[in-house]
Structures are given as C-alpha cells and as structure tokens.
CHARMM internal coordinates of N, CA and C (Angstrom, degrees):
IC EDIT
DIST 1 N 1 CA 1.3873
DIST 1 CA 1 C 1.4916
ANGL 1 N 1 CA 1 C 107.46
DIST 1 C 2 N 1.3284
ANGL 1 CA 1 C 2 N 110.99
DIHE 1 N 1 CA 1 C 2 N 139.06
DIST 2 N 2 CA 1.5232
ANGL 1 C 2 N 2 CA 120.30
DIHE 1 CA 1 C 2 N 2 CA -179.06
DIST 2 CA 2 C 1.4718
ANGL 2 N 2 CA 2 C 107.27
DIHE 1 C 2 N 2 CA 2 C -118.68
DIST 2 C 3 N 1.3068
ANGL 2 CA 2 C 3 N 119.57
DIHE 2 N 2 CA 2 C 3 N 135.22
DIST 3 N 3 CA 1.4213
ANGL 2 C 3 N 3 CA 123.30
DIHE 2 CA 2 C 3 N 3 CA 168.04
DIST 3 CA 3 C 1.5006
ANGL 3 N 3 CA 3 C 111.18
DIHE 2 C 3 N 3 CA 3 C -110.03
DIST 3 C 4 N 1.2934
ANGL 3 CA 3 C 4 N 119.45
DIHE 3 N 3 CA 3 C 4 N 125.75
DIST 4 N 4 CA 1.4172
ANGL 3 C 4 N 4 CA 121.23
DIHE 3 CA 3 C 4 N 4 CA 177.81
DIST 4 CA 4 C 1.5343
ANGL 4 N 4 CA 4 C 114.61
DIHE 3 C 4 N 4 CA 4 C -83.16
DIST 4 C 5 N 1.2882
ANGL 4 CA 4 C 5 N 113.44
DIHE 4 N 4 CA 4 C 5 N 175.47
DIST 5 N 5 CA 1.4426
ANGL 4 C 5 N 5 CA 123.37
DIHE 4 CA 4 C 5 N 5 CA -177.54
DIST 5 CA 5 C 1.5655
ANGL 5 N 5 CA 5 C 110.09
DIHE 4 C 5 N 5 CA 5 C -67.86
DIST 5 C 6 N 1.3609
ANGL 5 CA 5 C 6 N 117.94
DIHE 5 N 5 CA 5 C 6 N -25.56
DIST 6 N 6 CA 1.4737
ANGL 5 C 6 N 6 CA 118.06
DIHE 5 CA 5 C 6 N 6 CA 177.59
DIST 6 CA 6 C 1.5375
ANGL 6 N 6 CA 6 C 111.43
DIHE 5 C 6 N 6 CA 6 C -93.00
DIST 6 C 7 N 1.3900
ANGL 6 CA 6 C 7 N 117.13
DIHE 6 N 6 CA 6 C 7 N 7.62
DIST 7 N 7 CA 1.4758
ANGL 6 C 7 N 7 CA 120.59
DIHE 6 CA 6 C 7 N 7 CA -175.10
DIST 7 CA 7 C 1.4577
ANGL 7 N 7 CA 7 C 114.45
DIHE 6 C 7 N 7 CA 7 C 80.88
DIST 7 C 8 N 1.2715
ANGL 7 CA 7 C 8 N 120.67
DIHE 7 N 7 CA 7 C 8 N 9.96
DIST 8 N 8 CA 1.5169
ANGL 7 C 8 N 8 CA 124.50
DIHE 7 CA 7 C 8 N 8 CA 170.81
DIST 8 CA 8 C 1.4425
ANGL 8 N 8 CA 8 C 110.16
DIHE 7 C 8 N 8 CA 8 C -67.37
DIST 8 C 9 N 1.3350
ANGL 8 CA 8 C 9 N 118.57
DIHE 8 N 8 CA 8 C 9 N 136.19
DIST 9 N 9 CA 1.4466
ANGL 8 C 9 N 9 CA 118.96
DIHE 8 CA 8 C 9 N 9 CA 173.88
DIST 9 CA 9 C 1.5374
ANGL 9 N 9 CA 9 C 110.98
DIHE 8 C 9 N 9 CA 9 C -99.87
DIST 9 C 10 N 1.3124
ANGL 9 CA 9 C 10 N 117.47
DIHE 9 N 9 CA 9 C 10 N 149.28
DIST 10 N 10 CA 1.4191
ANGL 9 C 10 N 10 CA 122.64
DIHE 9 CA 9 C 10 N 10 CA 179.11
DIST 10 CA 10 C 1.4824
ANGL 10 N 10 CA 10 C 110.44
DIHE 9 C 10 N 10 CA 10 C -144.26
DIST 10 C 11 N 1.3798
ANGL 10 CA 10 C 11 N 119.58
DIHE 10 N 10 CA 10 C 11 N 153.49
DIST 11 N 11 CA 1.3388
ANGL 10 C 11 N 11 CA 123.16
DIHE 10 CA 10 C 11 N 11 CA -179.07
DIST 11 CA 11 C 1.5213
ANGL 11 N 11 CA 11 C 107.74
DIHE 10 C 11 N 11 CA 11 C -124.51
DIST 11 C 12 N 1.2762
ANGL 11 CA 11 C 12 N 121.34
DIHE 11 N 11 CA 11 C 12 N 125.85
DIST 12 N 12 CA 1.4749
ANGL 11 C 12 N 12 CA 125.86
DIHE 11 CA 11 C 12 N 12 CA -174.65
DIST 12 CA 12 C 1.5289
ANGL 12 N 12 CA 12 C 101.55
DIHE 11 C 12 N 12 CA 12 C -94.08
DIST 12 C 13 N 1.4233
ANGL 12 CA 12 C 13 N 115.20
DIHE 12 N 12 CA 12 C 13 N 118.53
DIST 13 N 13 CA 1.4108
ANGL 12 C 13 N 13 CA 119.92
DIHE 12 CA 12 C 13 N 13 CA -176.18
DIST 13 CA 13 C 1.4329
ANGL 13 N 13 CA 13 C 112.47
DIHE 12 C 13 N 13 CA 13 C -104.91
DIST 13 C 14 N 1.3958
ANGL 13 CA 13 C 14 N 117.05
DIHE 13 N 13 CA 13 C 14 N -19.49
DIST 14 N 14 CA 1.4356
ANGL 13 C 14 N 14 CA 121.69
DIHE 13 CA 13 C 14 N 14 CA -179.92
DIST 14 CA 14 C 1.3995
ANGL 14 N 14 CA 14 C 110.24
DIHE 13 C 14 N 14 CA 14 C -154.25
DIST 14 C 15 N 1.4185
ANGL 14 CA 14 C 15 N 119.57
DIHE 14 N 14 CA 14 C 15 N 140.79
DIST 15 N 15 CA 1.4731
ANGL 14 C 15 N 15 CA 124.08
DIHE 14 CA 14 C 15 N 15 CA 178.97
DIST 15 CA 15 C 1.5370
ANGL 15 N 15 CA 15 C 106.48
DIHE 14 C 15 N 15 CA 15 C -146.39
DIST 15 C 16 N 1.4016
ANGL 15 CA 15 C 16 N 111.05
DIHE 15 N 15 CA 15 C 16 N 153.34
DIST 16 N 16 CA 1.5146
ANGL 15 C 16 N 16 CA 116.94
DIHE 15 CA 15 C 16 N 16 CA 174.29
DIST 16 CA 16 C 1.5455
ANGL 16 N 16 CA 16 C 106.92
DIHE 15 C 16 N 16 CA 16 C -136.78
DIST 16 C 17 N 1.3321
ANGL 16 CA 16 C 17 N 110.44
DIHE 16 N 16 CA 16 C 17 N 149.93
DIST 17 N 17 CA 1.5365
ANGL 16 C 17 N 17 CA 114.38
DIHE 16 CA 16 C 17 N 17 CA 172.60
DIST 17 CA 17 C 1.4515
ANGL 17 N 17 CA 17 C 107.25
DIHE 16 C 17 N 17 CA 17 C -132.38
DIST 17 C 18 N 1.4172
ANGL 17 CA 17 C 18 N 111.78
DIHE 17 N 17 CA 17 C 18 N 152.08
DIST 18 N 18 CA 1.4221
ANGL 17 C 18 N 18 CA 118.14
DIHE 17 CA 17 C 18 N 18 CA 176.56
DIST 18 CA 18 C 1.5944
ANGL 18 N 18 CA 18 C 104.79
DIHE 17 C 18 N 18 CA 18 C -110.25
DIST 18 C 19 N 1.3056
ANGL 18 CA 18 C 19 N 117.01
DIHE 18 N 18 CA 18 C 19 N 125.67
DIST 19 N 19 CA 1.4247
ANGL 18 C 19 N 19 CA 126.79
DIHE 18 CA 18 C 19 N 19 CA -172.90
DIST 19 CA 19 C 1.5748
ANGL 19 N 19 CA 19 C 109.84
DIHE 18 C 19 N 19 CA 19 C -101.15
DIST 19 C 20 N 1.2579
ANGL 19 CA 19 C 20 N 117.37
DIHE 19 N 19 CA 19 C 20 N 143.29
DIST 20 N 20 CA 1.5128
ANGL 19 C 20 N 20 CA 121.02
DIHE 19 CA 19 C 20 N 20 CA 171.32
DIST 20 CA 20 C 1.5803
ANGL 20 N 20 CA 20 C 104.58
DIHE 19 C 20 N 20 CA 20 C -109.64
DIST 20 C 21 N 1.4017
ANGL 20 CA 20 C 21 N 107.74
DIHE 20 N 20 CA 20 C 21 N 160.00
DIST 21 N 21 CA 1.3384
ANGL 20 C 21 N 21 CA 114.81
DIHE 20 CA 20 C 21 N 21 CA 176.19
DIST 21 CA 21 C 1.5442
ANGL 21 N 21 CA 21 C 111.76
DIHE 20 C 21 N 21 CA 21 C -75.35
DIST 21 C 22 N 1.2295
ANGL 21 CA 21 C 22 N 118.83
DIHE 21 N 21 CA 21 C 22 N 154.47
DIST 22 N 22 CA 1.5132
ANGL 21 C 22 N 22 CA 122.13
DIHE 21 CA 21 C 22 N 22 CA -178.30
DIST 22 CA 22 C 1.5228
ANGL 22 N 22 CA 22 C 105.84
DIHE 21 C 22 N 22 CA 22 C -74.07
DIST 22 C 23 N 1.3590
ANGL 22 CA 22 C 23 N 119.14
DIHE 22 N 22 CA 22 C 23 N 143.30
DIST 23 N 23 CA 1.4387
ANGL 22 C 23 N 23 CA 119.08
DIHE 22 CA 22 C 23 N 23 CA 175.52
DIST 23 CA 23 C 1.4997
ANGL 23 N 23 CA 23 C 116.05
DIHE 22 C 23 N 23 CA 23 C -64.36
DIST 23 C 24 N 1.3033
ANGL 23 CA 23 C 24 N 115.65
DIHE 23 N 23 CA 23 C 24 N 147.74
DIST 24 N 24 CA 1.4907
ANGL 23 C 24 N 24 CA 118.89
DIHE 23 CA 23 C 24 N 24 CA -179.20
DIST 24 CA 24 C 1.5149
ANGL 24 N 24 CA 24 C 110.68
DIHE 23 C 24 N 24 CA 24 C -68.94
DIST 24 C 25 N 1.3165
ANGL 24 CA 24 C 25 N 123.14
DIHE 24 N 24 CA 24 C 25 N -35.45
DIST 25 N 25 CA 1.4084
ANGL 24 C 25 N 25 CA 124.71
DIHE 24 CA 24 C 25 N 25 CA -172.93
DIST 25 CA 25 C 1.5460
ANGL 25 N 25 CA 25 C 107.98
DIHE 24 C 25 N 25 CA 25 C -131.76
DIST 25 C 26 N 1.3366
ANGL 25 CA 25 C 26 N 111.00
DIHE 25 N 25 CA 25 C 26 N 143.36
DIST 26 N 26 CA 1.4264
ANGL 25 C 26 N 26 CA 117.48
DIHE 25 CA 25 C 26 N 26 CA 175.27
DIST 26 CA 26 C 1.4875
ANGL 26 N 26 CA 26 C 107.36
DIHE 25 C 26 N 26 CA 26 C -137.51
DIST 26 C 27 N 1.2960
ANGL 26 CA 26 C 27 N 114.55
DIHE 26 N 26 CA 26 C 27 N 140.65
DIST 27 N 27 CA 1.5239
ANGL 26 C 27 N 27 CA 117.11
DIHE 26 CA 26 C 27 N 27 CA 179.28
DIST 27 CA 27 C 1.4913
ANGL 27 N 27 CA 27 C 111.76
DIHE 26 C 27 N 27 CA 27 C -145.12
DIST 27 C 28 N 1.3203
ANGL 27 CA 27 C 28 N 118.95
DIHE 27 N 27 CA 27 C 28 N 158.86
DIST 28 N 28 CA 1.4549
ANGL 27 C 28 N 28 CA 122.95
DIHE 27 CA 27 C 28 N 28 CA 179.00
DIST 28 CA 28 C 1.5873
ANGL 28 N 28 CA 28 C 107.68
DIHE 27 C 28 N 28 CA 28 C -146.33
DIST 28 C 29 N 1.2723
ANGL 28 CA 28 C 29 N 114.57
DIHE 28 N 28 CA 28 C 29 N 152.79
DIST 29 N 29 CA 1.4636
ANGL 28 C 29 N 29 CA 118.96
DIHE 28 CA 28 C 29 N 29 CA 178.40
DIST 29 CA 29 C 1.5324
ANGL 29 N 29 CA 29 C 109.10
DIHE 28 C 29 N 29 CA 29 C -135.47
DIST 29 C 30 N 1.1646
ANGL 29 CA 29 C 30 N 117.51
DIHE 29 N 29 CA 29 C 30 N 108.19
DIST 30 N 30 CA 1.5501
ANGL 29 C 30 N 30 CA 117.52
DIHE 29 CA 29 C 30 N 30 CA 178.61
DIST 30 CA 30 C 1.5226
ANGL 30 N 30 CA 30 C 113.42
DIHE 29 C 30 N 30 CA 30 C -70.55
DIST 30 C 31 N 1.3598
ANGL 30 CA 30 C 31 N 117.62
DIHE 30 N 30 CA 30 C 31 N 135.03
DIST 31 N 31 CA 1.4341
ANGL 30 C 31 N 31 CA 123.88
DIHE 30 CA 30 C 31 N 31 CA 176.36
DIST 31 CA 31 C 1.5089
ANGL 31 N 31 CA 31 C 109.20
DIHE 30 C 31 N 31 CA 31 C -114.96
DIST 31 C 32 N 1.2160
ANGL 31 CA 31 C 32 N 122.28
DIHE 31 N 31 CA 31 C 32 N 136.04
DIST 32 N 32 CA 1.4511
ANGL 31 C 32 N 32 CA 125.97
DIHE 31 CA 31 C 32 N 32 CA -176.65
DIST 32 CA 32 C 1.6015
ANGL 32 N 32 CA 32 C 109.94
DIHE 31 C 32 N 32 CA 32 C -120.48
DIST 32 C 33 N 1.2554
ANGL 32 CA 32 C 33 N 114.49
DIHE 32 N 32 CA 32 C 33 N 130.30
DIST 33 N 33 CA 1.5131
ANGL 32 C 33 N 33 CA 121.49
DIHE 32 CA 32 C 33 N 33 CA 176.79
DIST 33 CA 33 C 1.4897
ANGL 33 N 33 CA 33 C 110.40
DIHE 32 C 33 N 33 CA 33 C -112.51
DIST 33 C 34 N 1.3584
ANGL 33 CA 33 C 34 N 119.00
DIHE 33 N 33 CA 33 C 34 N 144.11
DIST 34 N 34 CA 1.3765
ANGL 33 C 34 N 34 CA 125.69
DIHE 33 CA 33 C 34 N 34 CA 175.41
DIST 34 CA 34 C 1.5140
ANGL 34 N 34 CA 34 C 114.77
DIHE 33 C 34 N 34 CA 34 C -69.96
DIST 34 C 35 N 1.2625
ANGL 34 CA 34 C 35 N 118.40
DIHE 34 N 34 CA 34 C 35 N -28.21
DIST 35 N 35 CA 1.4836
ANGL 34 C 35 N 35 CA 122.26
DIHE 34 CA 34 C 35 N 35 CA 176.41
DIST 35 CA 35 C 1.5722
ANGL 35 N 35 CA 35 C 111.11
DIHE 34 C 35 N 35 CA 35 C -148.64
DIST 35 C 36 N 1.3180
ANGL 35 CA 35 C 36 N 112.73
DIHE 35 N 35 CA 35 C 36 N 158.72
DIST 36 N 36 CA 1.4157
ANGL 35 C 36 N 36 CA 121.25
DIHE 35 CA 35 C 36 N 36 CA -178.40
DIST 36 CA 36 C 1.4814
ANGL 36 N 36 CA 36 C 116.31
DIHE 35 C 36 N 36 CA 36 C -59.64
DIST 36 C 37 N 1.2684
ANGL 36 CA 36 C 37 N 120.20
DIHE 36 N 36 CA 36 C 37 N -37.06
DIST 37 N 37 CA 1.4795
ANGL 36 C 37 N 37 CA 125.77
DIHE 36 CA 36 C 37 N 37 CA 179.61
DIST 37 CA 37 C 1.5710
ANGL 37 N 37 CA 37 C 110.44
DIHE 36 C 37 N 37 CA 37 C -62.11
DIST 37 C 38 N 1.2705
ANGL 37 CA 37 C 38 N 116.85
DIHE 37 N 37 CA 37 C 38 N -40.45
DIST 38 N 38 CA 1.4505
ANGL 37 C 38 N 38 CA 120.02
DIHE 37 CA 37 C 38 N 38 CA -177.84
DIST 38 CA 38 C 1.6518
ANGL 38 N 38 CA 38 C 110.26
DIHE 37 C 38 N 38 CA 38 C -71.92
DIST 38 C 39 N 1.2706
ANGL 38 CA 38 C 39 N 114.90
DIHE 38 N 38 CA 38 C 39 N -34.90
DIST 39 N 39 CA 1.4387
ANGL 38 C 39 N 39 CA 121.44
DIHE 38 CA 38 C 39 N 39 CA 171.59
DIST 39 CA 39 C 1.4814
ANGL 39 N 39 CA 39 C 116.78
DIHE 38 C 39 N 39 CA 39 C -63.11
DIST 39 C 40 N 1.3733
ANGL 39 CA 39 C 40 N 111.52
DIHE 39 N 39 CA 39 C 40 N -37.81
DIST 40 N 40 CA 1.5942
ANGL 39 C 40 N 40 CA 115.78
DIHE 39 CA 39 C 40 N 40 CA 175.52
DIST 40 CA 40 C 1.5061
ANGL 40 N 40 CA 40 C 109.20
DIHE 39 C 40 N 40 CA 40 C -71.38
DIST 40 C 41 N 1.2479
ANGL 40 CA 40 C 41 N 121.59
DIHE 40 N 40 CA 40 C 41 N -37.09
DIST 41 N 41 CA 1.5082
ANGL 40 C 41 N 41 CA 126.21
DIHE 40 CA 40 C 41 N 41 CA 177.59
DIST 41 CA 41 C 1.4040
ANGL 41 N 41 CA 41 C 108.93
DIHE 40 C 41 N 41 CA 41 C -61.80
DIST 41 C 42 N 1.3113
ANGL 41 CA 41 C 42 N 118.75
DIHE 41 N 41 CA 41 C 42 N -39.34
DIST 42 N 42 CA 1.5001
ANGL 41 C 42 N 42 CA 120.50
DIHE 41 CA 41 C 42 N 42 CA -175.25
DIST 42 CA 42 C 1.5593
ANGL 42 N 42 CA 42 C 110.33
DIHE 41 C 42 N 42 CA 42 C -72.23
DIST 42 C 43 N 1.2829
ANGL 42 CA 42 C 43 N 118.52
DIHE 42 N 42 CA 42 C 43 N -26.45
DIST 43 N 43 CA 1.4661
ANGL 42 C 43 N 43 CA 123.97
DIHE 42 CA 42 C 43 N 43 CA 179.24
DIST 43 CA 43 C 1.4690
ANGL 43 N 43 CA 43 C 111.06
DIHE 42 C 43 N 43 CA 43 C -70.30
DIST 43 C 44 N 1.3374
ANGL 43 CA 43 C 44 N 117.58
DIHE 43 N 43 CA 43 C 44 N -17.53
DIST 44 N 44 CA 1.4045
ANGL 43 C 44 N 44 CA 119.53
DIHE 43 CA 43 C 44 N 44 CA 176.00
DIST 44 CA 44 C 1.4903
ANGL 44 N 44 CA 44 C 111.87
DIHE 43 C 44 N 44 CA 44 C -66.60
DIST 44 C 45 N 1.2948
ANGL 44 CA 44 C 45 N 117.27
DIHE 44 N 44 CA 44 C 45 N -39.16
DIST 45 N 45 CA 1.4085
ANGL 44 C 45 N 45 CA 127.36
DIHE 44 CA 44 C 45 N 45 CA -173.19
DIST 45 CA 45 C 1.6471
ANGL 45 N 45 CA 45 C 109.74
DIHE 44 C 45 N 45 CA 45 C -85.23
DIST 45 C 46 N 1.3498
ANGL 45 CA 45 C 46 N 115.11
DIHE 45 N 45 CA 45 C 46 N -32.03
DIST 46 N 46 CA 1.3741
ANGL 45 C 46 N 46 CA 120.57
DIHE 45 CA 45 C 46 N 46 CA -178.68
DIST 46 CA 46 C 1.5738
ANGL 46 N 46 CA 46 C 109.32
DIHE 45 C 46 N 46 CA 46 C -146.64
DIST 46 C 47 N 1.3688
ANGL 46 CA 46 C 47 N 114.31
DIHE 46 N 46 CA 46 C 47 N 99.22
DIST 47 N 47 CA 1.4286
ANGL 46 C 47 N 47 CA 123.12
DIHE 46 CA 46 C 47 N 47 CA -176.74
DIST 47 CA 47 C 1.5069
ANGL 47 N 47 CA 47 C 113.37
DIHE 46 C 47 N 47 CA 47 C -62.27
DIST 47 C 48 N 1.3621
ANGL 47 CA 47 C 48 N 118.81
DIHE 47 N 47 CA 47 C 48 N -25.58
DIST 48 N 48 CA 1.4031
ANGL 47 C 48 N 48 CA 121.14
DIHE 47 CA 47 C 48 N 48 CA 179.06
DIST 48 CA 48 C 1.5632
ANGL 48 N 48 CA 48 C 114.56
DIHE 47 C 48 N 48 CA 48 C -63.10
DIST 48 C 49 N 1.3184
ANGL 48 CA 48 C 49 N 114.78
DIHE 48 N 48 CA 48 C 49 N -12.33
DIST 49 N 49 CA 1.4874
ANGL 48 C 49 N 49 CA 116.94
DIHE 48 CA 48 C 49 N 49 CA -178.80
DIST 49 CA 49 C 1.5248
ANGL 49 N 49 CA 49 C 107.91
DIHE 48 C 49 N 49 CA 49 C -82.89
DIST 49 C 50 N 1.3137
ANGL 49 CA 49 C 50 N 120.72
DIHE 49 N 49 CA 49 C 50 N 5.02
DIST 50 N 50 CA 1.4523
ANGL 49 C 50 N 50 CA 121.14
DIHE 49 CA 49 C 50 N 50 CA -178.42
DIST 50 CA 50 C 1.4937
ANGL 50 N 50 CA 50 C 112.70
DIHE 49 C 50 N 50 CA 50 C -65.70
DIST 50 C 51 N 1.2554
ANGL 50 CA 50 C 51 N 118.81
DIHE 50 N 50 CA 50 C 51 N -25.28
DIST 51 N 51 CA 1.4746
ANGL 50 C 51 N 51 CA 121.87
DIHE 50 CA 50 C 51 N 51 CA 173.17
DIST 51 CA 51 C 1.5589
ANGL 51 N 51 CA 51 C 111.78
DIHE 50 C 51 N 51 CA 51 C -80.08
DIST 51 C 52 N 1.2161
ANGL 51 CA 51 C 52 N 115.04
DIHE 51 N 51 CA 51 C 52 N 97.73
DIST 52 N 52 CA 1.5103
ANGL 51 C 52 N 52 CA 117.33
DIHE 51 CA 51 C 52 N 52 CA -178.08
DIST 52 CA 52 C 1.5023
ANGL 52 N 52 CA 52 C 107.69
DIHE 51 C 52 N 52 CA 52 C -130.43
DIST 52 C 53 N 1.2851
ANGL 52 CA 52 C 53 N 113.88
DIHE 52 N 52 CA 52 C 53 N 159.80
DIST 53 N 53 CA 1.5132
ANGL 52 C 53 N 53 CA 124.81
DIHE 52 CA 52 C 53 N 53 CA 173.91
DIST 53 CA 53 C 1.4313
ANGL 53 N 53 CA 53 C 113.32
DIHE 52 C 53 N 53 CA 53 C -115.69
DIST 53 C 54 N 1.3594
ANGL 53 CA 53 C 54 N 122.11
DIHE 53 N 53 CA 53 C 54 N 113.64
DIST 54 N 54 CA 1.4882
ANGL 53 C 54 N 54 CA 124.67
DIHE 53 CA 53 C 54 N 54 CA 178.40
DIST 54 CA 54 C 1.5167
ANGL 54 N 54 CA 54 C 110.31
DIHE 53 C 54 N 54 CA 54 C -48.72
DIST 54 C 55 N 1.2965
ANGL 54 CA 54 C 55 N 121.18
DIHE 54 N 54 CA 54 C 55 N 141.09
DIST 55 N 55 CA 1.4633
ANGL 54 C 55 N 55 CA 127.54
DIHE 54 CA 54 C 55 N 55 CA -176.45
DIST 55 CA 55 C 1.5661
ANGL 55 N 55 CA 55 C 106.43
DIHE 54 C 55 N 55 CA 55 C -57.75
DIST 55 C 56 N 1.3602
ANGL 55 CA 55 C 56 N 119.34
DIHE 55 N 55 CA 55 C 56 N -35.40
DIST 56 N 56 CA 1.4626
ANGL 55 C 56 N 56 CA 121.61
DIHE 55 CA 55 C 56 N 56 CA -178.43
DIST 56 CA 56 C 1.5627
ANGL 56 N 56 CA 56 C 111.39
DIHE 55 C 56 N 56 CA 56 C -64.34
DIST 56 C 57 N 1.4358
ANGL 56 CA 56 C 57 N 116.98
DIHE 56 N 56 CA 56 C 57 N -26.81
DIST 57 N 57 CA 1.3606
ANGL 56 C 57 N 57 CA 119.16
DIHE 56 CA 56 C 57 N 57 CA -178.68
DIST 57 CA 57 C 1.5603
ANGL 57 N 57 CA 57 C 113.92
DIHE 56 C 57 N 57 CA 57 C -94.83
DIST 57 C 58 N 1.2750
ANGL 57 CA 57 C 58 N 116.31
DIHE 57 N 57 CA 57 C 58 N -1.14
DIST 58 N 58 CA 1.4975
ANGL 57 C 58 N 58 CA 121.17
DIHE 57 CA 57 C 58 N 58 CA -179.05
DIST 58 CA 58 C 1.4638
ANGL 58 N 58 CA 58 C 113.07
DIHE 57 C 58 N 58 CA 58 C -71.84
END
COOR INIT
IC SEED 1 N 1 CA 1 C
IC BUILD
C-alpha cells in the first residue's frame, strides 16, 4: 500500500524490474586533504570526490 503526499491511497498490484549484471572489477582510491578548503577546491575539478570521510571519523 502506498500513501501519497496528498493523502491518496494506492495499492501496487504488479511491478517489474530490469537488473544489470554486477561489474567484474571494483576499485577505490582514498584521497586525504589537510584542510576542508583544499578538499572543496578539489571538487571543482572532480565532482566524484564529493563523497569523503572526515579524518576524525576514519
């Protein structure tokens, strides 16, 4: 059962999904910055760096 933002109720009776195969390889490369401002400047050139873990949480 689904409840919408306007309070309308709906029942899903059928659904389908298209699945993809898992990639054969997966890699990551951690990048560390000495301060937050340098990390923000780096994201201008590579937006994929937006996922980062503060050093205090590592």
